[in-house]
C-alpha positions as CSV (number, residue, x, y, z in Angstrom):
1,M,-18.6,-122.1,-36.8
2,K,-18.7,-118.9,-34.4
3,Q,-22.0,-118.1,-32.9
4,Y,-23.5,-114.7,-33.9
5,E,-26.3,-112.5,-33.0
6,A,-28.1,-109.8,-34.8
7,V,-28.5,-106.2,-33.5
8,I,-31.4,-104.3,-35.2
9,G,-32.6,-100.9,-34.8
10,I,-35.6,-99.6,-37.1
11,E,-36.5,-96.3,-38.7
12,C,-39.9,-96.0,-39.5
13,H,-41.9,-93.1,-41.7
14,V,-45.5,-92.6,-41.2
15,Q,-47.2,-90.4,-43.4
16,L,-49.8,-88.0,-41.7
17,N,-53.3,-87.9,-43.0
18,T,-53.7,-84.0,-42.8
19,R,-55.6,-82.3,-45.4
20,T,-52.6,-80.2,-46.6
21,K,-48.9,-80.7,-46.7
22,L,-46.5,-79.8,-43.9
23,F,-45.4,-76.4,-45.1
24,C,-47.8,-75.2,-47.8
25,S,-51.4,-75.4,-48.7
26,C,-51.1,-78.2,-51.2
27,S,-53.4,-81.2,-51.0
28,N,-51.9,-83.9,-48.9
29,D,-54.1,-86.6,-50.8
30,S,-52.2,-87.1,-54.1
31,F,-51.7,-91.0,-54.1
32,G,-52.5,-92.3,-57.5
33,K,-53.1,-88.8,-59.1
34,K,-51.5,-87.3,-62.2
35,P,-47.7,-86.6,-61.6
36,N,-46.9,-83.1,-60.4
37,S,-50.6,-82.1,-60.1
38,S,-50.3,-81.2,-56.4
39,V,-47.2,-79.0,-56.4
40,C,-46.7,-75.3,-55.5
41,P,-43.7,-73.0,-55.4
42,V,-43.1,-73.9,-51.9
43,C,-43.0,-77.7,-52.1
44,A,-41.1,-77.3,-55.5
45,G,-38.5,-75.4,-53.7
46,F,-38.7,-71.9,-55.7
47,P,-36.3,-69.4,-54.6
48,G,-37.8,-66.8,-52.2
49,T,-40.7,-69.0,-51.1
50,L,-41.3,-69.2,-47.4
51,P,-42.7,-72.4,-45.5
52,V,-45.6,-71.9,-43.1
53,A,-46.0,-74.9,-40.4
54,N,-49.2,-77.1,-40.3
55,V,-50.1,-76.8,-36.8
56,L,-52.3,-79.9,-36.9
57,A,-49.4,-82.1,-38.2
58,I,-47.3,-80.7,-35.1
59,K,-50.1,-81.8,-32.8
60,W,-50.3,-85.3,-34.3
61,G,-46.6,-85.4,-33.9
62,I,-46.9,-85.0,-30.1
63,L,-49.9,-87.3,-30.0
64,G,-47.8,-90.1,-31.7
65,A,-45.1,-89.5,-29.4
66,L,-47.2,-89.7,-26.4
67,A,-48.8,-93.1,-27.7
68,L,-45.1,-94.3,-28.0
69,N,-44.5,-93.4,-24.3
70,C,-42.0,-90.7,-25.4
71,K,-41.1,-87.8,-23.3
72,I,-42.1,-84.6,-25.0
73,N,-39.7,-81.6,-25.6
74,H,-41.5,-78.4,-24.5
75,F,-39.2,-76.5,-27.0
76,F,-38.6,-77.9,-30.3
77,K,-37.4,-76.6,-33.7
78,F,-37.0,-77.6,-37.1
79,D,-33.7,-78.1,-39.1
80,R,-32.3,-78.2,-42.6
81,K,-31.0,-81.7,-43.6
82,H,-28.8,-81.2,-46.9
83,Y,-28.3,-83.7,-49.4
84,F,-28.5,-83.5,-53.2
85,Y,-30.8,-85.9,-55.1
86,P,-33.1,-85.2,-58.0
87,D,-36.3,-85.8,-56.0
88,L,-35.2,-83.2,-53.3
89,P,-36.1,-79.9,-55.1
90,K,-34.7,-77.4,-52.4
91,G,-31.4,-79.4,-52.0
92,Y,-32.4,-79.9,-48.3
93,Q,-35.0,-81.5,-46.3
94,I,-36.8,-79.8,-43.5
95,S,-36.5,-82.2,-40.5
96,Q,-35.7,-82.2,-36.9
97,Y,-32.2,-83.0,-35.6
98,D,-31.1,-82.2,-31.9
99,Q,-34.4,-81.1,-30.5
100,P,-37.3,-83.5,-31.8
101,V,-40.9,-83.6,-30.5
102,G,-40.5,-86.8,-28.7
103,Y,-37.6,-88.7,-27.2
104,S,-36.9,-91.7,-24.7
105,G,-40.0,-93.8,-25.4
106,W,-40.9,-97.5,-25.5
107,V,-43.3,-99.9,-26.7
108,E,-43.9,-103.5,-25.8
109,I,-44.0,-106.2,-28.6
110,E,-44.9,-110.0,-28.5
111,A,-43.0,-112.2,-30.9
112,E,-42.7,-116.1,-30.8
113,G,-44.6,-116.2,-27.4
114,Q,-42.2,-113.7,-25.6
115,K,-42.9,-110.3,-24.7
116,K,-40.2,-107.6,-25.2
117,K,-39.8,-103.9,-24.6
118,I,-38.5,-102.0,-27.5
119,R,-37.0,-98.5,-26.6
120,I,-37.9,-95.6,-28.9
121,N,-34.8,-93.1,-29.2
122,R,-36.7,-90.4,-30.9
123,L,-39.7,-89.3,-32.8
124,H,-39.5,-86.1,-35.0
125,I,-41.6,-84.4,-37.8
126,E,-40.3,-83.9,-41.3
127,E,-41.3,-83.3,-44.8
128,D,-41.2,-86.0,-47.6
129,A,-39.1,-85.8,-50.7
130,G,-40.5,-86.5,-54.2
131,K,-40.5,-89.6,-56.2
132,L,-38.3,-90.8,-59.0
133,T,-39.6,-93.1,-61.7
134,H,-37.0,-95.3,-63.8
135,E,-38.7,-96.3,-66.9
136,K,-37.3,-99.6,-68.2
137,G,-35.0,-99.4,-71.2
138,S,-34.7,-95.6,-70.8
139,D,-31.6,-93.6,-70.1
140,Y,-33.3,-91.0,-67.9
141,S,-35.6,-90.6,-64.7
142,L,-38.8,-88.8,-64.2
143,V,-39.5,-86.8,-61.1
144,D,-42.8,-86.6,-59.5
145,L,-43.2,-83.9,-56.8
146,N,-46.6,-84.7,-55.4
147,R,-45.2,-86.4,-52.4
148,A,-42.5,-83.5,-51.9
149,G,-43.6,-81.7,-48.6
150,T,-46.0,-84.5,-47.2
151,P,-46.0,-84.6,-43.6
152,L,-44.1,-87.5,-41.9
153,L,-43.2,-88.8,-38.5
154,E,-39.9,-90.7,-38.3
155,I,-39.6,-93.0,-35.3
156,V,-36.2,-94.3,-34.4
157,T,-35.7,-97.3,-32.1
158,E,-32.6,-98.1,-30.1
159,P,-30.8,-101.2,-31.5
160,D,-33.0,-103.6,-29.2
161,I,-34.4,-106.0,-31.8
162,R,-32.6,-109.3,-32.3
163,T,-34.7,-111.4,-34.7
164,A,-36.8,-111.0,-37.9
165,A,-39.9,-112.0,-36.0
166,E,-39.3,-109.0,-33.5
167,G,-38.9,-106.6,-36.6
168,K,-42.2,-107.9,-37.9
169,A,-44.0,-107.5,-34.7
170,Y,-42.6,-104.1,-34.0
171,G,-43.8,-102.9,-37.4
172,Q,-47.1,-104.5,-36.9
173,L,-47.6,-102.6,-33.6
174,L,-46.6,-99.2,-35.3
175,H,-49.2,-100.1,-38.1
176,A,-51.9,-100.6,-35.4
177,T,-51.0,-97.9,-33.2
178,F,-51.3,-95.1,-35.8
179,R,-54.3,-96.4,-37.4
180,Y,-56.0,-96.5,-33.7
181,L,-54.7,-92.8,-33.3
182,G,-56.6,-92.0,-36.6
183,I,-53.6,-89.7,-37.9
184,S,-52.5,-92.1,-40.6
185,D,-53.9,-95.0,-42.9
186,A,-50.2,-96.5,-42.3
187,N,-50.8,-98.4,-45.6
188,M,-47.5,-100.1,-46.5
189,E,-48.5,-100.8,-50.2
190,Q,-49.3,-97.2,-50.8
191,G,-46.0,-95.9,-48.9
192,N,-47.6,-94.3,-46.1
193,L,-45.6,-96.5,-43.7
194,R,-42.2,-97.2,-44.5
195,I,-40.1,-99.6,-42.4
196,E,-36.2,-99.5,-42.8
197,P,-34.2,-101.7,-40.4
198,N,-30.6,-101.1,-39.7
199,I,-29.0,-104.5,-39.4
200,S,-25.6,-105.6,-38.1
201,V,-24.3,-108.9,-36.8
202,R,-21.7,-109.6,-34.0
203,E,-20.2,-112.7,-32.2
204,V,-22.3,-113.6,-29.2
205,G,-20.9,-111.9,-26.1
206,A,-19.1,-109.1,-28.0
207,S,-20.0,-105.6,-26.7
208,E,-19.1,-103.7,-29.9
209,F,-21.7,-103.5,-32.7
210,G,-20.9,-104.7,-36.2
211,T,-21.2,-102.6,-39.5
212,K,-24.8,-101.8,-40.0
213,V,-26.6,-102.0,-43.3
214,E,-30.0,-100.2,-43.9
215,V,-32.6,-101.9,-46.0
216,K,-35.3,-100.2,-48.0
217,N,-38.2,-100.8,-50.4
218,L,-40.3,-103.1,-47.9
219,N,-43.8,-102.8,-48.8
220,S,-45.3,-105.6,-46.5
221,F,-44.6,-107.2,-43.0
222,R,-43.8,-110.4,-44.7
223,S,-41.2,-108.5,-46.7
224,V,-39.8,-107.0,-43.5
225,E,-39.4,-110.3,-41.9
226,R,-37.8,-112.0,-44.9
227,A,-35.4,-109.1,-45.7
228,I,-34.3,-109.0,-42.0
229,H,-33.7,-112.8,-42.0
230,Y,-31.8,-112.6,-45.4
231,E,-29.5,-110.0,-44.5
232,I,-28.6,-111.6,-41.2
233,E,-27.7,-114.8,-43.1
234,R,-25.9,-112.7,-45.7
235,Q,-23.6,-111.0,-43.2
236,I,-22.9,-114.1,-41.3
237,Q,-21.8,-115.8,-44.3
238,A,-19.6,-112.9,-45.4
239,L,-17.9,-112.7,-42.1
240,E,-17.2,-116.5,-42.0
241,S,-15.6,-115.9,-45.5
242,G,-13.4,-113.3,-44.2
243,E,-15.2,-110.4,-46.0
244,T,-15.6,-107.0,-44.7
245,I,-19.2,-105.6,-44.2
246,V,-19.6,-102.2,-45.9
247,Q,-21.9,-99.7,-44.4
248,E,-24.4,-99.1,-47.1
249,T,-28.1,-99.0,-48.1
250,R,-29.4,-102.0,-49.7
251,G,-32.8,-102.4,-51.4
252,W,-35.1,-105.5,-51.0
253,D,-35.7,-107.3,-54.4
254,E,-39.3,-108.9,-53.9
255,S,-38.7,-111.2,-57.0
256,K,-35.4,-112.5,-56.1
257,Q,-36.1,-112.5,-52.4
258,K,-32.7,-110.7,-51.6
259,T,-31.1,-107.5,-50.8
260,V,-29.1,-105.6,-53.3
261,P,-26.8,-102.7,-52.9
262,Q,-28.0,-99.1,-53.6
263,R,-25.7,-96.6,-52.2
264,S,-23.1,-95.9,-49.5
265,K,-24.6,-95.0,-46.0
266,E,-24.1,-91.3,-45.0
267,E,-23.4,-90.3,-41.4
268,A,-25.3,-87.5,-39.6
269,H,-22.4,-84.9,-40.1
270,D,-22.6,-85.4,-43.9
271,Y,-25.9,-83.8,-43.8
272,R,-24.7,-80.5,-42.4
273,Y,-27.7,-80.0,-40.2
274,F,-28.5,-76.4,-39.0
275,P,-31.5,-74.7,-37.7
276,E,-34.2,-73.8,-40.3
277,P,-34.1,-70.1,-40.3
278,D,-37.4,-69.6,-41.8
279,L,-39.3,-71.3,-39.0
280,P,-39.3,-70.2,-35.4
281,P,-38.9,-72.7,-32.5
282,F,-41.9,-74.1,-31.0
283,H,-43.0,-73.9,-27.4
284,Y,-45.6,-76.3,-25.9
285,T,-46.6,-75.8,-22.4
286,R,-47.7,-78.6,-19.9
287,P,-51.4,-77.7,-20.1
288,Q,-51.1,-77.7,-24.1
289,I,-49.6,-81.3,-23.8
290,D,-52.1,-82.5,-21.6
291,E,-54.7,-81.4,-23.8
292,V,-53.1,-83.4,-26.7
293,K,-52.8,-86.2,-24.3
294,S,-56.6,-86.3,-23.6
295,K,-57.1,-87.4,-27.0
296,L,-55.3,-90.6,-26.9
297,P,-57.7,-93.6,-27.7
298,E,-57.4,-97.0,-26.0
299,L,-54.3,-98.3,-28.0
300,P,-53.8,-101.9,-29.2
301,N,-52.0,-103.4,-26.3
302,E,-54.6,-101.8,-23.7
303,K,-57.5,-103.2,-25.9
304,K,-55.6,-106.7,-26.0
305,A,-55.3,-106.9,-22.3
306,R,-59.0,-105.9,-21.8
307,F,-60.2,-108.5,-24.4
308,V,-58.3,-111.2,-22.3
309,S,-59.6,-109.8,-18.9
310,D,-63.2,-109.0,-20.0
311,Y,-63.9,-111.6,-22.5
312,G,-61.9,-114.4,-21.5
313,L,-60.1,-114.7,-24.9
314,S,-56.7,-116.3,-25.3
315,H,-53.7,-114.0,-25.9
316,S,-53.4,-115.3,-29.5
317,D,-57.1,-114.5,-30.3
318,A,-57.0,-111.0,-28.6
319,A,-53.9,-110.2,-30.7
320,T,-55.6,-111.1,-33.9
321,L,-58.7,-109.0,-33.1
322,T,-56.9,-106.0,-31.8
323,G,-54.4,-106.0,-34.7
324,D,-56.6,-103.8,-36.7
325,K,-58.8,-101.1,-35.5
326,D,-61.8,-101.9,-37.8
327,L,-61.7,-105.4,-36.9
328,A,-61.6,-104.8,-33.2
329,G,-64.5,-102.5,-33.5
330,F,-66.4,-104.9,-35.6
331,Y,-65.8,-107.5,-32.7
332,E,-67.0,-105.4,-29.9
333,A,-70.0,-104.2,-31.7
334,A,-71.1,-108.1,-32.2
335,V,-70.6,-108.8,-28.6
336,A,-72.4,-105.6,-27.7
337,A,-75.3,-106.8,-29.8
338,G,-75.9,-109.7,-27.8
339,E,-77.2,-107.5,-24.9
340,I,-75.8,-109.9,-22.3
341,D,-75.0,-108.8,-18.9
342,Q,-71.4,-107.4,-18.9
343,S,-70.1,-109.0,-15.8
344,S,-71.6,-112.5,-16.2
345,E,-69.9,-115.8,-17.4
346,Q,-72.5,-116.0,-20.0
347,L,-71.0,-112.9,-21.8
348,R,-67.4,-114.6,-21.8
349,Q,-68.8,-117.6,-23.4
350,F,-70.8,-115.5,-25.9
351,A,-67.9,-113.4,-26.7
352,K,-65.5,-116.4,-27.3
353,K,-68.1,-117.9,-29.7
354,V,-68.3,-114.5,-31.6
355,C,-64.5,-114.4,-31.6
356,N,-64.4,-117.9,-33.2
357,L,-66.7,-116.8,-36.0
358,I,-64.9,-113.6,-36.8
359,S,-61.2,-114.8,-36.3
360,G,-61.9,-118.0,-38.2
361,E,-64.6,-117.8,-41.1
362,M,-64.9,-114.1,-41.3
363,L,-61.0,-113.4,-41.7
364,R,-60.6,-116.2,-44.2
365,L,-63.4,-114.8,-46.4
366,I,-62.0,-111.3,-46.2
367,S,-58.6,-112.5,-47.1
368,S,-59.9,-114.6,-50.1
369,G,-61.9,-111.6,-51.4
370,R,-59.6,-108.8,-50.3
371,E,-62.7,-107.0,-48.7
372,E,-62.2,-104.1,-46.4
373,I,-64.0,-104.4,-43.1
374,A,-65.6,-101.0,-43.4
375,N,-67.1,-102.0,-46.6
376,L,-68.6,-105.4,-45.5
377,K,-72.4,-106.1,-46.2
378,L,-72.2,-108.3,-43.1
379,K,-73.2,-106.3,-40.0
380,P,-71.9,-107.1,-36.3
381,S,-75.4,-107.5,-35.2
382,Q,-75.9,-110.3,-37.8
383,V,-73.0,-112.1,-36.3
384,A,-74.5,-111.9,-32.8
385,E,-77.9,-113.1,-34.1
386,L,-76.1,-116.2,-35.8
387,V,-74.4,-117.2,-32.5
388,G,-77.6,-116.7,-30.6
389,M,-79.4,-118.9,-33.2
390,V,-76.7,-121.7,-32.3
391,E,-77.1,-121.2,-28.7
392,Q,-80.9,-121.5,-28.8
393,G,-80.7,-124.8,-30.9
394,D,-82.1,-123.1,-34.0
395,I,-79.0,-124.3,-36.3
396,S,-76.3,-126.6,-35.8
397,T,-72.6,-125.2,-35.6
398,S,-71.6,-126.8,-38.9
399,V,-74.9,-125.2,-40.6
400,A,-73.7,-121.9,-39.0
401,K,-70.7,-121.8,-41.0
402,E,-72.6,-122.3,-44.2
403,V,-75.0,-119.6,-43.3
404,F,-72.3,-117.2,-42.3
405,R,-70.8,-117.5,-45.8
406,D,-74.1,-116.5,-47.3
407,M,-74.6,-113.9,-44.8
408,F,-71.0,-112.4,-45.8
409,E,-71.9,-112.5,-49.6
410,T,-75.4,-111.3,-49.5
411,G,-75.7,-109.2,-46.3
412,K,-79.0,-111.1,-45.4
413,S,-79.6,-112.2,-41.7
414,G,-78.9,-115.7,-40.6
415,R,-82.5,-116.4,-39.8
416,E,-83.6,-115.2,-43.2
417,I,-81.2,-117.6,-45.0
418,A,-81.8,-120.5,-42.7
419,E,-85.4,-120.3,-43.6
420,E,-85.0,-119.8,-47.2
421,K,-82.8,-122.9,-47.6
422,G,-84.6,-125.0,-45.0
423,L,-81.5,-125.2,-42.8
424,S,-83.1,-124.5,-39.4
425,Q,-82.2,-127.4,-36.8
426,I,-84.8,-130.1,-35.9
427,S,-85.4,-129.6,-32.4
428,D,-88.9,-131.0,-32.1
429,I,-89.1,-134.5,-30.6
430,N,-92.0,-135.8,-32.8
431,A,-90.1,-134.7,-36.0
432,L,-87.1,-136.6,-34.8
433,V,-88.8,-139.7,-33.7
434,T,-89.3,-141.0,-37.2
435,I,-85.7,-140.2,-38.2
436,V,-84.3,-142.1,-34.8
437,E,-86.4,-145.0,-35.6
438,K,-85.3,-145.3,-39.1
439,V,-81.8,-145.2,-38.3
440,L,-82.1,-148.1,-35.5
441,N,-83.9,-150.1,-38.0
442,S,-81.4,-149.7,-40.8
443,N,-78.4,-150.3,-38.6
444,Q,-79.3,-153.5,-36.6
445,K,-75.5,-154.5,-36.6
446,S,-74.6,-151.2,-34.6
447,V,-77.6,-151.7,-32.3
448,E,-76.4,-155.3,-31.5
449,D,-72.8,-154.1,-30.9
450,Y,-74.2,-151.5,-28.5
451,L,-76.1,-154.1,-26.6
452,A,-72.9,-156.3,-26.5
453,G,-71.3,-153.4,-24.4
454,K,-69.6,-151.5,-27.3
455,E,-70.9,-148.1,-26.3
456,A,-69.0,-146.3,-29.2
457,A,-71.9,-147.6,-31.4
458,A,-74.3,-145.2,-30.1
459,K,-72.0,-142.3,-31.4
460,F,-72.1,-144.0,-34.7
461,L,-75.8,-144.0,-34.7
462,V,-76.1,-140.3,-33.7
463,G,-73.9,-139.7,-36.7
464,Q,-76.3,-141.5,-38.9
465,V,-79.3,-139.5,-37.6
466,M,-77.2,-136.2,-38.5
467,K,-76.6,-137.6,-41.9
468,E,-80.4,-138.6,-42.3
469,S,-81.4,-135.3,-41.3
470,K,-78.8,-133.5,-43.3
471,G,-77.2,-132.0,-40.4
472,Q,-80.4,-130.2,-39.2
473,A,-81.1,-132.6,-36.1
474,N,-80.3,-131.0,-32.8
475,P,-77.0,-133.1,-31.9
476,Q,-77.8,-133.2,-28.3
477,L,-81.3,-134.1,-28.6
478,A,-80.5,-136.7,-31.1
479,S,-78.1,-138.2,-28.8
480,D,-80.4,-138.3,-25.9
481,M,-83.0,-140.0,-28.1
482,I,-80.6,-142.6,-29.2
483,E,-79.6,-143.4,-25.8
484,D,-83.2,-143.6,-24.4
485,K,-84.2,-146.1,-27.3
486,L,-81.1,-148.2,-26.9
487,K,-81.6,-148.5,-23.1
488,E,-85.0,-149.6,-23.7
489,L,-83.8,-152.4,-26.0
490,S,-81.2,-153.5,-23.4
491,K,-83.9,-154.2,-20.7
């Protein structure tokens, strides 16, 4: 069998969170609302209406392009992209063709332990189309124009992606980036982040690209990964069987876990682009672009690098925490609540313990309950307090997990919960003496084993102390006391 490689480029549409649509004053917040309740003559395509550009959407387009390391066109314009579909009321879409807002950018992804630079061909601004609903069993479709005119950024990569894992990593980075910028919710389930890979395969070593297929209907990063993997395998099997790959648009069928044909794929000339006559070209000066650039926040990759250098986190833990803006903010607030000298080794140790709680127990609880971080009862300062309680010997590490679950569910402090349930760790020597002596008297065989040179017996006895105290004994103190008692007996 011949050896093949995939060549993948990704088109991504990001819906902007402006208050109004791109070319009219209709509300841009129409998700889940009554069909056609946020529509006016402009976005419905009535003859004689004129578009007025949303200046904030344009500034956010420049901001997004800068975040992706794009060069900015000082002069850019809008164009008409013609195609005829029931959800496109004007018969054309106002988009950008040869003079987009941004071009020649790049981002760095990490997939399967390897870093890779993905080039960005262009970022342009355009309006969205409406939505068609196909009711099961009916011979008609319904059109909802609430989404028509919604401001979108379309980001197009060069064909630099080679695997499904890289495609998923790229999508996740874009999702995090636009949420960090605060210009989009980038929620795939609601359609305000749409990732559409263009996939082809070729023999390893070949210079020519294969015939590309675009895949749509991807509403999760898992679907992105699975759809790319499926399409690569489908195309390889087709070529091995002597079939010809057809350039087309395919949809992802989540229930069948496969791609299915939708329509033939158009070329750029099929859209008959020409400059939008009702909107003048835009000119942004260097000072204006620099002003937009000053609004750039710390982006995911920058924050990840800082978490590794400042807090001593592993690359994996830092990637987990910085993959979501709210999660990264929660973590940093918890570390700051510890009020530890920022340059000390103590801070790094504290930060790692906070990371362990958040990336482990907290994310598991969030996932199981589908909680939003912004709506948690749990506060960052409470996480810091709980870590401090473990460090001070007030509770054990195992008890801390139990306390954390209660904190997550109730919003109470760890100290309050530990006191209510009697979970505070026993660090008082006098209180432990009775337990230690009871364990030694009840486990004479283990004591004899230790005296006979089997040092592992001491660990068993410490475990019995922890069991007898219901996990509340200070482990280190219990170990020291067992060791001291056994040494006395061995004299």
